[in-house]
A tleap script that builds the chain and sets N, CA, C and O, in Angstrom:
source leaprc.protein.ff14SB
mol = sequence {
  NMET SER ARG GLU ILE THR LYS ILE GLU ARG
  ASP THR PRO ARG LYS ALA ARG ARG ASP LYS
  GLY LEU THR GLN SER ASP VAL ALA ALA ILE
  ILE GLY VAL ASN GLN ARG LEU ILE PHE ARG
  MET GLU SER GLU ASP ILE GLN CVAL
}
set mol.1.N position { 87.258 -45.355 38.787 }
set mol.1.CA position { 88.140 -44.242 39.049 }
set mol.1.C position { 88.235 -43.308 37.845 }
set mol.1.O position { 88.274 -42.091 38.024 }
set mol.2.N position { 88.274 -43.841 36.634 }
set mol.2.CA position { 88.379 -42.969 35.469 }
set mol.2.C position { 87.155 -42.064 35.350 }
set mol.2.O position { 87.253 -40.951 34.832 }
set mol.3.N position { 86.020 -42.531 35.820 }
set mol.3.CA position { 84.807 -41.697 35.806 }
set mol.3.C position { 85.008 -40.485 36.714 }
set mol.3.O position { 84.601 -39.375 36.368 }
set mol.4.N position { 85.628 -40.691 37.861 }
set mol.4.CA position { 85.888 -39.596 38.795 }
set mol.4.C position { 86.865 -38.587 38.182 }
set mol.4.O position { 86.663 -37.379 38.300 }
set mol.5.N position { 87.898 -39.070 37.543 }
set mol.5.CA position { 88.863 -38.180 36.896 }
set mol.5.C position { 88.175 -37.385 35.798 }
set mol.5.O position { 88.412 -36.186 35.656 }
set mol.6.N position { 87.329 -38.043 35.028 }
set mol.6.CA position { 86.601 -37.363 33.963 }
set mol.6.C position { 85.757 -36.239 34.525 }
set mol.6.O position { 85.724 -35.151 33.950 }
set mol.7.N position { 85.069 -36.474 35.643 }
set mol.7.CA position { 84.232 -35.440 36.241 }
set mol.7.C position { 85.082 -34.260 36.693 }
set mol.7.O position { 84.703 -33.108 36.484 }
set mol.8.N position { 86.215 -34.534 37.303 }
set mol.8.CA position { 87.109 -33.457 37.743 }
set mol.8.C position { 87.586 -32.653 36.535 }
set mol.8.O position { 87.595 -31.422 36.570 }
set mol.9.N position { 87.979 -33.341 35.478 }
set mol.9.CA position { 88.450 -32.660 34.275 }
set mol.9.C position { 87.354 -31.792 33.667 }
set mol.9.O position { 87.634 -30.699 33.176 }
set mol.10.N position { 86.126 -32.259 33.694 }
set mol.10.CA position { 85.021 -31.492 33.117 }
set mol.10.C position { 84.640 -30.319 34.003 }
set mol.10.O position { 84.205 -29.282 33.502 }
set mol.11.N position { 84.795 -30.466 35.295 }
set mol.11.CA position { 84.459 -29.370 36.206 }
set mol.11.C position { 85.458 -28.222 36.102 }
set mol.11.O position { 85.111 -27.075 36.383 }
set mol.12.N position { 86.680 -28.516 35.706 }
set mol.12.CA position { 87.713 -27.483 35.648 }
set mol.12.C position { 87.367 -26.353 34.679 }
set mol.12.O position { 87.432 -25.191 35.079 }
set mol.13.N position { 87.003 -26.636 33.421 }
set mol.13.CA position { 86.644 -25.532 32.516 }
set mol.13.C position { 85.405 -24.770 32.990 }
set mol.13.O position { 85.342 -23.547 32.863 }
set mol.14.N position { 84.441 -25.473 33.525 }
set mol.14.CA position { 83.225 -24.825 34.034 }
set mol.14.C position { 83.574 -23.874 35.176 }
set mol.14.O position { 83.099 -22.739 35.220 }
set mol.15.N position { 84.407 -24.350 36.097 }
set mol.15.CA position { 84.807 -23.508 37.233 }
set mol.15.C position { 85.600 -22.302 36.746 }
set mol.15.O position { 85.370 -21.183 37.204 }
set mol.16.N position { 86.521 -22.519 35.831 }
set mol.16.CA position { 87.321 -21.413 35.297 }
set mol.16.C position { 86.424 -20.377 34.630 }
set mol.16.O position { 86.618 -19.175 34.809 }
set mol.17.N position { 85.449 -20.842 33.866 }
set mol.17.CA position { 84.518 -19.936 33.191 }
set mol.17.C position { 83.740 -19.123 34.209 }
set mol.17.O position { 83.612 -17.906 34.078 }
set mol.18.N position { 83.227 -19.795 35.212 }
set mol.18.CA position { 82.434 -19.111 36.241 }
set mol.18.C position { 83.292 -18.159 37.072 }
set mol.18.O position { 82.849 -17.066 37.424 }
set mol.19.N position { 84.512 -18.574 37.383 }
set mol.19.CA position { 85.422 -17.708 38.149 }
set mol.19.C position { 85.710 -16.403 37.412 }
set mol.19.O position { 85.916 -15.362 38.036 }
set mol.20.N position { 85.722 -16.464 36.087 }
set mol.20.CA position { 85.966 -15.268 35.270 }
set mol.20.C position { 84.683 -14.474 35.017 }
set mol.20.O position { 84.721 -13.396 34.423 }
set mol.21.N position { 83.548 -15.015 35.471 }
set mol.21.CA position { 82.280 -14.327 35.274 }
set mol.21.C position { 81.762 -14.411 33.848 }
set mol.21.O position { 81.016 -13.540 33.400 }
set mol.22.N position { 82.160 -15.461 33.133 }
set mol.22.CA position { 81.746 -15.624 31.744 }
set mol.22.C position { 80.572 -16.586 31.628 }
set mol.22.O position { 80.452 -17.536 32.402 }
set mol.23.N position { 79.719 -16.330 30.662 }
set mol.23.CA position { 78.635 -17.257 30.357 }
set mol.23.C position { 79.134 -18.253 29.311 }
set mol.23.O position { 80.200 -18.078 28.722 }
set mol.24.N position { 78.351 -19.286 29.097 }
set mol.24.CA position { 78.684 -20.234 28.037 }
set mol.24.C position { 78.696 -19.523 26.691 }
set mol.24.O position { 79.531 -19.824 25.837 }
set mol.25.N position { 77.790 -18.596 26.497 }
set mol.25.CA position { 77.746 -17.826 25.246 }
set mol.25.C position { 79.001 -16.983 25.069 }
set mol.25.O position { 79.520 -16.862 23.959 }
set mol.26.N position { 79.487 -16.403 26.156 }
set mol.26.CA position { 80.726 -15.617 26.093 }
set mol.26.C position { 81.885 -16.488 25.621 }
set mol.26.O position { 82.628 -16.111 24.716 }
set mol.27.N position { 82.030 -17.642 26.235 }
set mol.27.CA position { 83.129 -18.551 25.886 }
set mol.27.C position { 82.992 -19.007 24.438 }
set mol.27.O position { 83.977 -19.049 23.701 }
set mol.28.N position { 81.782 -19.344 24.036 }
set mol.28.CA position { 81.545 -19.786 22.661 }
set mol.28.C position { 81.959 -18.708 21.665 }
set mol.28.O position { 82.592 -19.008 20.653 }
set mol.29.N position { 81.608 -17.466 21.944 }
set mol.29.CA position { 81.969 -16.364 21.047 }
set mol.29.C position { 83.484 -16.164 21.001 }
set mol.29.O position { 84.041 -15.893 19.937 }
set mol.30.N position { 84.141 -16.295 22.134 }
set mol.30.CA position { 85.592 -16.098 22.198 }
set mol.30.C position { 86.328 -17.142 21.363 }
set mol.30.O position { 87.279 -16.817 20.652 }
set mol.31.N position { 85.885 -18.402 21.450 }
set mol.31.CA position { 86.609 -19.460 20.735 }
set mol.31.C position { 85.990 -19.808 19.387 }
set mol.31.O position { 86.513 -20.651 18.659 }
set mol.32.N position { 84.873 -19.158 19.055 }
set mol.32.CA position { 84.291 -19.319 17.725 }
set mol.32.C position { 83.495 -20.589 17.506 }
set mol.32.O position { 83.539 -21.178 16.426 }
set mol.33.N position { 82.765 -21.013 18.533 }
set mol.33.CA position { 81.895 -22.180 18.391 }
set mol.33.C position { 80.492 -21.819 18.849 }
set mol.33.O position { 80.260 -20.730 19.375 }
set mol.34.N position { 79.569 -22.728 18.648 }
set mol.34.CA position { 78.195 -22.541 19.080 }
set mol.34.C position { 78.090 -22.760 20.590 }
set mol.34.O position { 78.772 -23.626 21.138 }
set mol.35.N position { 77.255 -21.995 21.254 }
set mol.35.CA position { 77.064 -22.123 22.707 }
set mol.35.C position { 76.626 -23.527 23.078 }
set mol.35.O position { 76.974 -24.023 24.150 }
set mol.36.N position { 75.876 -24.164 22.217 }
set mol.36.CA position { 75.402 -25.528 22.485 }
set mol.36.C position { 76.581 -26.490 22.694 }
set mol.36.O position { 76.496 -27.407 23.511 }
set mol.37.N position { 77.662 -26.283 21.967 }
set mol.37.CA position { 78.841 -27.134 22.126 }
set mol.37.C position { 79.434 -26.980 23.525 }
set mol.37.O position { 79.821 -27.969 24.147 }
set mol.38.N position { 79.506 -25.757 24.016 }
set mol.38.CA position { 80.015 -25.517 25.369 }
set mol.38.C position { 79.115 -26.211 26.385 }
set mol.38.O position { 79.600 -26.855 27.315 }
set mol.39.N position { 77.811 -26.078 26.205 }
set mol.39.CA position { 76.853 -26.736 27.095 }
set mol.39.C position { 77.071 -28.243 27.095 }
set mol.39.O position { 77.126 -28.868 28.155 }
set mol.40.N position { 77.192 -28.822 25.914 }
set mol.40.CA position { 77.355 -30.273 25.812 }
set mol.40.C position { 78.666 -30.732 26.434 }
set mol.40.O position { 78.711 -31.785 27.071 }
set mol.41.N position { 79.725 -29.963 26.259 }
set mol.41.CA position { 81.015 -30.318 26.861 }
set mol.41.C position { 80.922 -30.288 28.382 }
set mol.41.O position { 81.448 -31.172 29.058 }
set mol.42.N position { 80.258 -29.280 28.913 }
set mol.42.CA position { 80.153 -29.154 30.371 }
set mol.42.C position { 79.174 -30.154 30.974 }
set mol.42.O position { 79.310 -30.527 32.139 }
set mol.43.N position { 78.200 -30.587 30.202 }
set mol.43.CA position { 77.192 -31.498 30.744 }
set mol.43.C position { 77.504 -32.960 30.442 }
set mol.43.O position { 76.683 -33.839 30.705 }
set mol.44.N position { 78.678 -33.219 29.897 }
set mol.44.CA position { 79.156 -34.574 29.630 }
set mol.44.C position { 78.405 -35.273 28.511 }
set mol.44.O position { 78.438 -36.501 28.432 }
set mol.45.N position { 77.725 -34.527 27.639 }
set mol.45.CA position { 77.063 -35.136 26.490 }
set mol.45.C position { 78.066 -35.615 25.452 }
set mol.45.O position { 77.789 -36.542 24.692 }
set mol.46.N position { 79.232 -34.981 25.423 }
set mol.46.CA position { 80.271 -35.355 24.467 }
set mol.46.C position { 81.608 -35.410 25.177 }
set mol.46.O position { 81.797 -34.787 26.222 }
set mol.47.N position { 82.531 -36.158 24.603 }
set mol.47.CA position { 83.877 -36.205 25.162 }
set mol.47.C position { 84.704 -35.118 24.521 }
set mol.47.O position { 84.570 -34.835 23.331 }
set mol.48.N position { 85.549 -34.521 25.310 }
set mol.48.CA position { 86.419 -33.448 24.818 }
set mol.48.C position { 87.787 -34.014 24.547 }
set mol.48.O position { 88.684 -33.285 24.124 }
savepdb mol mol.pdb
quit
């Protein structure tokens, strides 16, 4: 069950980003991180 919750939690930022029409690069620039970090967070490579 915790795996399912984790997937839902990870999908939320991705959906919000897409709903706003932003790219991963856009979000990275706004919050001051590398785009690769956004990619890794959304693809479950790292825990947030």
